[in-house]
C-alpha positions as CSV (number, residue, x, y, z in Angstrom):
1,M,21.7,-18.8,23.4
2,S,18.0,-18.3,22.5
3,Y,16.5,-19.2,19.1
4,E,15.7,-15.6,18.5
5,M,19.3,-14.6,19.2
6,I,20.7,-17.3,16.9
7,A,18.3,-16.2,14.1
8,T,19.3,-12.6,14.5
9,L,23.0,-13.5,14.5
10,M,22.5,-15.5,11.3
11,F,20.8,-12.7,9.5
12,S,23.2,-10.0,10.6
13,S,26.2,-12.2,9.6
14,M,24.6,-12.8,6.2
15,M,23.9,-9.1,5.6
16,L,27.5,-8.2,6.7
17,M,28.9,-10.7,4.1
18,L,26.6,-9.2,1.4
19,L,27.9,-5.7,2.2
20,T,31.4,-6.9,1.5
21,G,30.4,-7.6,-2.1
22,Q,30.2,-11.4,-1.9
23,R,27.9,-13.3,-4.3
24,V,24.4,-13.8,-2.9
25,F,24.4,-17.6,-3.0
26,G,28.0,-17.7,-1.5
27,A,27.0,-15.5,1.5
28,I,23.8,-17.4,2.2
29,G,25.3,-20.8,1.7
30,F,28.3,-20.1,3.8
31,I,26.2,-18.8,6.7
32,A,23.9,-21.9,6.4
33,V,26.8,-24.4,6.4
34,V,28.7,-22.7,9.3
35,S,25.6,-22.4,11.4
36,A,24.6,-26.0,10.8
37,L,28.1,-27.2,11.8
38,L,28.2,-25.1,14.9
39,L,24.7,-26.2,16.0
40,W,24.7,-29.9,15.2
41,G,28.3,-30.9,14.7
42,D,29.9,-32.8,11.8
43,K,27.2,-35.4,11.1
44,G,24.1,-33.2,11.5
45,G,25.6,-30.2,9.7
46,Y,26.8,-32.2,6.7
47,D,23.4,-33.9,6.4
48,I,21.5,-30.6,6.2
49,G,23.4,-29.4,3.2
50,F,23.4,-32.8,1.4
51,A,19.6,-33.1,1.9
52,A,19.1,-29.6,0.4
53,A,21.1,-30.6,-2.7
54,M,19.2,-33.8,-3.1
55,K,15.9,-32.0,-2.8
56,L,16.9,-29.6,-5.5
57,M,18.0,-32.4,-7.9
58,K,14.8,-34.3,-7.4
59,W,12.5,-31.3,-8.0
60,Y,11.2,-32.1,-11.5
61,P,9.6,-28.7,-12.3
62,L,13.1,-27.2,-12.2
63,L,13.5,-28.4,-15.7
64,T,11.2,-25.6,-16.9
65,L,13.8,-23.1,-15.9
66,P,16.4,-23.6,-18.7
67,M,13.6,-24.3,-21.2
68,F,11.9,-20.9,-20.7
69,I,15.2,-19.0,-20.5
70,F,16.4,-20.6,-23.7
71,M,13.1,-19.7,-25.4
72,G,13.4,-16.1,-24.3
73,Y,17.0,-15.7,-25.5
74,V,16.3,-17.3,-28.9
75,L,13.4,-14.9,-29.5
76,S,15.6,-12.0,-28.3
77,E,18.8,-12.9,-30.1
78,S,17.0,-13.6,-33.4
79,R,15.5,-10.1,-33.3
80,I,11.9,-11.3,-33.3
81,A,11.3,-8.6,-30.6
82,D,12.3,-6.0,-33.3
83,D,9.4,-7.2,-35.4
84,L,7.0,-6.8,-32.4
85,Y,7.9,-3.1,-32.0
86,K,7.6,-2.4,-35.7
87,M,4.1,-3.8,-35.6
88,F,3.1,-1.5,-32.7
89,H,4.8,1.4,-34.4
90,V,2.8,1.0,-37.6
91,W,-0.6,0.0,-36.1
92,M,-0.7,2.4,-33.2
93,G,1.2,5.5,-34.4
94,G,-2.0,7.3,-35.2
95,V,-3.1,7.4,-31.5
96,R,-2.0,10.0,-29.0
97,G,0.6,8.2,-26.9
98,G,0.2,5.2,-29.2
99,L,3.8,4.3,-29.3
100,A,4.0,4.4,-25.5
101,I,0.9,2.2,-25.3
102,G,2.6,-0.1,-27.9
103,T,5.7,-0.2,-25.7
104,I,3.7,-1.5,-22.8
105,G,2.3,-4.2,-25.1
106,L,5.8,-5.0,-26.2
107,M,6.9,-5.4,-22.6
108,V,4.0,-7.7,-21.8
109,L,4.9,-9.9,-24.8
110,I,8.6,-9.8,-23.9
111,S,7.7,-10.9,-20.4
112,A,5.7,-13.8,-21.8
113,M,8.7,-14.8,-23.9
114,N,11.5,-14.4,-21.3
115,G,10.3,-14.1,-17.7
116,L,13.2,-11.7,-16.7
117,S,12.7,-8.0,-16.1
118,V,16.3,-7.2,-17.2
119,A,15.5,-8.6,-20.7
120,G,12.5,-6.2,-21.0
121,M,14.6,-3.3,-19.9
122,A,17.4,-4.1,-22.3
123,I,15.0,-4.5,-25.3
124,G,13.0,-1.4,-24.4
125,S,16.1,0.7,-24.0
126,T,17.7,-0.4,-27.2
127,I,14.6,-0.6,-29.5
128,A,11.8,1.5,-28.1
129,L,13.5,4.4,-26.4
130,P,15.4,5.8,-29.4
131,E,12.3,5.6,-31.6
132,L,10.1,7.3,-29.0
133,L,12.6,10.2,-28.4
134,K,13.0,10.6,-32.2
135,R,9.2,10.9,-32.6
136,G,9.0,13.8,-30.1
137,Y,7.8,11.9,-27.1
138,D,8.5,13.5,-23.7
139,K,11.7,11.9,-22.3
140,R,10.3,11.5,-18.8
141,M,7.2,9.9,-20.0
142,V,9.0,7.3,-22.1
143,T,11.6,6.6,-19.5
144,G,8.9,5.8,-17.0
145,V,7.0,3.6,-19.5
146,I,10.1,1.4,-20.2
147,Q,10.9,1.0,-16.5
148,A,7.3,0.2,-15.5
149,G,6.8,-2.1,-18.5
150,S,10.0,-4.1,-17.9
151,S,9.0,-4.8,-14.3
152,L,6.2,-7.0,-15.6
153,G,8.8,-9.6,-16.5
154,I,8.8,-11.1,-13.0
155,L,5.0,-11.2,-12.8
156,V,3.7,-12.3,-16.2
157,P,4.3,-16.1,-16.8
158,P,6.7,-17.7,-17.4
159,S,8.2,-15.7,-14.5
160,V,11.6,-17.1,-13.5
161,V,11.3,-15.4,-10.1
162,L,8.1,-17.3,-9.4
163,V,9.9,-20.6,-10.2
164,L,12.4,-19.7,-7.5
165,Y,9.6,-18.7,-5.1
166,A,7.8,-22.0,-5.8
167,M,10.8,-24.0,-4.9
168,I,11.4,-22.2,-1.6
169,A,7.8,-22.0,-0.6
170,R,7.1,-25.6,-1.9
171,Q,4.1,-24.4,-4.0
172,P,3.1,-25.6,-7.5
173,V,4.8,-23.5,-10.2
174,G,1.7,-23.8,-12.5
175,Q,-0.6,-22.3,-9.9
176,L,1.8,-19.4,-9.3
177,W,2.1,-18.6,-13.0
178,L,-1.7,-18.6,-13.4
179,A,-2.0,-16.4,-10.3
180,G,0.3,-13.9,-12.0
181,V,-1.8,-13.6,-15.2
182,V,-4.7,-11.4,-14.1
183,P,-2.6,-9.1,-11.8
184,G,0.0,-8.7,-14.6
185,L,-2.6,-7.8,-17.2
186,M,-4.4,-5.6,-14.7
187,M,-1.2,-3.7,-14.0
188,A,-0.4,-3.3,-17.7
189,S,-4.0,-2.0,-18.3
190,M,-3.5,0.5,-15.5
191,F,-0.3,1.7,-17.1
192,I,-2.0,2.1,-20.4
193,A,-4.9,4.0,-18.8
194,Y,-2.5,6.4,-17.2
195,I,-0.7,7.0,-20.5
196,V,-4.0,7.6,-22.3
197,I,-5.2,10.1,-19.7
198,R,-1.9,12.0,-19.5
199,C,-1.6,12.3,-23.3
200,W,-5.2,13.3,-23.6
201,M,-4.6,16.1,-21.0
202,N,-1.3,17.1,-22.6
203,P,-0.9,15.9,-26.2
204,T,2.7,17.1,-26.4
205,L,3.8,14.2,-24.1
206,G,2.9,11.6,-26.8
207,P,2.2,13.2,-30.2
208,V,0.5,11.4,-33.1
209,L,2.9,10.3,-35.8
210,S,3.1,12.4,-38.9
211,P,1.1,11.2,-42.0
212,E,4.5,10.4,-43.7
213,D,5.4,8.0,-41.0
214,R,2.0,6.3,-41.1
215,D,1.8,6.1,-44.9
216,I,2.7,2.5,-45.3
217,P,1.2,0.1,-47.9
218,R,-1.5,-2.2,-46.5
219,A,0.5,-5.3,-47.6
220,E,3.4,-4.1,-45.4
221,K,1.1,-3.5,-42.5
222,L,-0.3,-7.0,-42.8
223,R,3.2,-8.5,-43.0
224,L,4.3,-6.7,-39.9
225,L,1.1,-7.9,-38.1
226,R,1.9,-11.5,-39.0
227,A,5.5,-11.1,-37.8
228,G,4.3,-9.5,-34.5
229,I,1.8,-12.2,-33.9
230,L,4.4,-14.9,-34.1
231,P,5.5,-14.7,-30.4
232,L,1.8,-14.9,-29.4
233,V,1.4,-18.0,-31.5
234,I,4.5,-19.5,-29.7
235,F,3.1,-18.6,-26.3
236,A,-0.3,-20.1,-27.2
237,V,1.3,-23.3,-28.6
238,M,3.1,-23.6,-25.2
239,M,0.4,-22.7,-22.7
240,V,-2.9,-24.0,-24.2
241,P,-2.0,-27.6,-23.8
242,F,-0.9,-27.0,-20.3
243,V,-4.0,-25.1,-19.3
244,N,-6.2,-27.8,-20.8
245,G,-4.3,-30.5,-19.0
246,W,-2.9,-32.2,-22.1
247,T,0.7,-31.7,-21.1
248,S,2.6,-31.2,-17.9
249,L,4.4,-28.0,-17.1
250,V,7.8,-29.4,-18.1
251,E,6.5,-30.7,-21.4
252,S,4.9,-27.3,-22.2
253,S,8.2,-25.6,-21.5
254,A,10.0,-28.0,-23.9
255,I,7.3,-27.3,-26.5
256,G,7.9,-23.5,-26.1
257,A,11.6,-23.8,-26.4
258,A,11.3,-26.0,-29.5
259,A,8.7,-23.7,-31.1
260,A,10.9,-20.6,-30.6
261,F,13.9,-22.5,-32.1
262,F,12.0,-23.6,-35.2
263,A,10.4,-20.1,-35.6
264,A,13.9,-18.6,-35.7
265,V,15.0,-21.3,-38.2
266,L,12.0,-20.7,-40.5
267,K,12.7,-16.9,-40.5
268,G,16.3,-17.6,-41.4
269,R,17.7,-16.1,-38.3
270,M,19.0,-19.1,-36.4
271,T,22.7,-18.5,-37.1
272,K,25.6,-20.1,-35.3
273,Q,26.2,-16.9,-33.3
274,V,22.5,-16.7,-32.2
275,F,22.5,-20.3,-31.1
276,E,25.8,-20.0,-29.2
277,N,24.7,-16.8,-27.4
278,S,21.3,-18.3,-26.4
279,V,22.9,-21.5,-25.1
280,R,25.7,-19.7,-23.2
281,N,23.3,-17.2,-21.6
282,T,20.8,-20.0,-20.7
283,L,23.5,-22.0,-19.0
284,G,24.8,-19.0,-17.0
285,I,21.5,-17.9,-15.7
286,T,20.3,-21.4,-15.0
287,C,23.4,-22.3,-13.0
288,M,23.1,-19.0,-11.1
289,F,19.5,-19.8,-10.1
290,M,20.4,-23.4,-9.1
291,W,23.1,-22.2,-6.8
292,I,20.8,-19.6,-5.2
293,I,18.0,-22.2,-4.7
294,L,20.5,-24.6,-3.1
295,A,21.8,-21.9,-0.7
296,A,18.2,-20.9,0.2
297,L,17.2,-24.5,0.9
298,A,20.2,-25.0,3.2
299,F,19.5,-21.8,5.0
300,G,15.8,-22.6,5.4
301,A,16.7,-26.1,6.7
302,V,18.7,-24.6,9.5
303,F,15.7,-22.4,10.4
304,D,13.4,-25.3,10.4
305,G,15.7,-27.2,12.7
306,L,15.9,-24.3,15.1
307,G,12.2,-23.7,15.2
308,A,13.0,-20.0,14.8
309,V,9.9,-19.4,12.8
310,K,7.6,-20.4,15.6
311,A,9.6,-18.3,18.0
312,I,9.4,-15.2,15.8
313,E,5.7,-15.8,15.2
314,S,5.2,-15.8,19.0
315,L,7.2,-12.6,19.3
316,F,5.0,-10.7,16.9
317,T,1.6,-12.1,17.8
318,E,1.9,-12.7,21.6
319,K,4.6,-10.4,22.9
320,M,4.1,-7.5,20.6
321,G,0.4,-8.0,20.0
322,L,0.4,-7.4,16.2
323,S,-2.4,-8.7,14.0
324,P,-1.6,-10.9,11.0
325,W,-2.4,-8.1,8.6
326,M,0.0,-5.7,10.5
327,I,2.8,-8.3,10.3
328,L,2.1,-8.8,6.6
329,I,2.3,-5.1,5.8
330,L,5.6,-4.8,7.8
331,M,6.9,-7.6,5.6
332,Q,6.0,-5.8,2.4
333,L,7.6,-2.6,3.7
334,S,10.8,-4.5,4.5
335,F,10.9,-5.6,0.8
336,I,10.7,-2.0,-0.4
337,L,13.6,-1.1,2.0
338,M,15.7,-4.1,0.8
339,G,15.0,-3.2,-2.8
340,T,17.2,-0.1,-2.5
341,F,20.3,-2.3,-2.6
342,L,19.2,-5.9,-3.6
343,D,17.6,-7.4,-6.6
344,D,14.4,-9.6,-6.5
345,T,16.3,-12.9,-6.3
346,A,18.5,-11.8,-3.4
347,M,15.5,-10.4,-1.5
348,L,13.6,-13.6,-1.8
349,V,16.4,-15.9,-0.8
350,I,17.4,-13.8,2.2
351,V,13.9,-13.5,3.8
352,A,12.1,-16.5,2.4
353,P,13.2,-19.0,5.1
354,L,11.6,-16.7,7.6
355,Y,8.7,-15.0,5.8
356,V,7.2,-17.9,3.9
357,P,6.6,-20.2,6.9
358,L,5.5,-17.3,8.9
359,V,2.9,-16.3,6.3
360,G,1.6,-19.8,6.2
361,A,1.4,-19.9,10.0
362,L,-0.6,-16.7,10.1
363,G,-3.2,-18.3,7.9
364,F,-2.5,-16.6,4.5
365,D,-2.5,-18.3,1.1
366,L,1.0,-18.9,-0.1
367,I,0.1,-18.6,-3.7
368,W,-1.5,-15.2,-3.1
369,Y,1.5,-14.1,-1.1
370,G,3.8,-15.0,-3.9
371,I,2.0,-12.5,-6.1
372,L,2.1,-9.9,-3.3
373,Y,5.8,-10.4,-3.0
374,T,6.4,-10.1,-6.7
375,I,4.4,-6.8,-7.0
376,T,6.1,-5.4,-3.9
377,T,9.5,-6.3,-5.5
378,Q,8.4,-4.4,-8.6
379,I,7.7,-1.3,-6.5
380,A,11.0,-1.7,-4.6
381,Y,12.9,-1.9,-7.9
382,M,11.7,1.6,-8.9
383,T,11.4,3.5,-5.6
384,P,13.9,6.4,-5.4
385,P,16.5,7.1,-4.3
386,F,18.2,3.7,-4.7
387,G,15.8,1.5,-6.7
388,Y,17.6,-1.3,-8.6
389,N,15.9,-0.5,-11.9
390,L,16.7,3.3,-11.7
391,F,20.4,2.8,-12.0
392,L,19.9,0.0,-14.6
393,M,17.9,2.5,-16.7
394,R,20.6,5.2,-16.2
395,A,23.2,2.8,-17.6
396,M,21.2,2.1,-20.7
397,A,19.7,5.5,-21.4
398,P,21.3,8.2,-23.7
399,P,23.2,11.1,-22.1
400,E,20.4,13.6,-22.4
401,I,18.3,11.6,-19.9
402,T,19.6,12.4,-16.5
403,L,19.2,10.6,-13.2
404,R,16.8,13.4,-12.1
405,D,14.7,12.7,-15.2
406,I,14.6,9.0,-14.3
407,Y,13.5,9.7,-10.7
408,A,10.8,12.1,-11.9
409,S,9.6,9.7,-14.6
410,I,8.9,6.7,-12.4
411,T,6.9,8.4,-9.6
412,P,3.4,8.2,-11.2
413,F,4.0,4.6,-12.3
414,V,5.1,3.6,-8.7
415,L,1.8,5.1,-7.5
416,V,-0.1,3.0,-10.0
417,M,1.7,-0.1,-8.8
418,V,0.9,0.7,-5.2
419,L,-2.8,0.9,-6.2
420,A,-2.5,-2.4,-7.9
421,L,-0.8,-3.9,-4.8
422,I,-3.6,-2.6,-2.6
423,L,-6.3,-4.1,-4.9
424,V,-4.7,-7.5,-4.8
425,M,-4.4,-7.3,-1.0
426,V,-8.0,-6.3,-0.5
427,F,-9.4,-8.6,-3.3
428,P,-7.2,-11.8,-3.2
429,Q,-9.5,-13.3,-5.9
430,I,-7.7,-11.2,-8.4
431,A,-4.7,-13.5,-8.0
432,T,-6.4,-16.8,-6.9
433,W,-9.4,-16.9,-9.3
434,L,-7.6,-18.2,-12.4
435,P,-5.6,-21.0,-10.7
436,D,-8.6,-22.1,-8.7
437,Y,-10.7,-22.2,-11.9
438,I,-8.2,-24.0,-14.0
439,Y,-7.2,-26.6,-11.4
440,D,-10.7,-27.2,-10.2
441,K,-11.8,-27.8,-13.8
């Protein structure tokens, strides 16, 4: 049997198992182990899985994963995110669309605290959405704002998805995080520009708050400003030493987790329930990601042993005559297709053993490609009719927001994200400039 046929059989078997409702890591790991045993017998097959487990255990930057997840849950469970939204509500309520703009700012800060898009969606739906609807904002506008803003969680550091990509692609986590900063802020700025333009053209979409809502004593405004700035201080305390080379990435993650914990203690919000919920959620998500990484490494090891990547590269470039850019665009389109029924982690784990080595063989920068993958995943999340985030939003939204409203709300934001993706593809320096500057310095 040819290598191409074996690779096709492995992928089709894996997809079949996923369609039966099996867990992602279980389906991928099972196919990897069975394929290894059938191809290399008892000794070789066992060695591949064992080597993948040892590689995972020895990967020191993986320690950042529980640290950042714990930091995010402490800030979320202790309701510090509530203070953030109150700050935006008070300081930006006098601007057309000001609360929607503030919601995008809230999402950027939540992303910097947590690194998971689901966290941004949950906080935006429970805190921002009711307030925006109560203040007369258009329901389609605000629904799109929350979905688009929450997608920044997998791009703005400390992105948990980029940690997973770093492990599979064998790239430095720090460089990937820095590469996501400028594209993430650029995309947030594009969302804000869209909101400003739409609300300027049609003020009923994002009305200015009434004088009664904005009539708040200056002392209270300053208090909320201090409370809202606290997460920024935590982020700075964590990232400034790392960027300046004073601490390693793992040490910075420990500083961030400790800073979030002590901030909750000082505000009197670190209760036993908050601590237990934070630790329990951190353990669950960390273990899930470790199982997924382990399965992906085992699956990738089988592909490396087969030489399937070289065979597929030859198929695309020599037999089909496709250029490297055409192959890259086809890869991105496949992510959008898979996004109709898979989340970002599953997509990465399924195709990374094939795509990442192929991208490197075609001569593209793997740091830059990690950002392309992340942005494409964001688009796939929100592309009708079966985007992952669309149904998540429907589950969290109030009854008056229908699925039709959700579909209509996200279309302009998807177009903005496609424009951002094109800009990063045409101008790779948008993603590569900051890591190159910091690491060269």
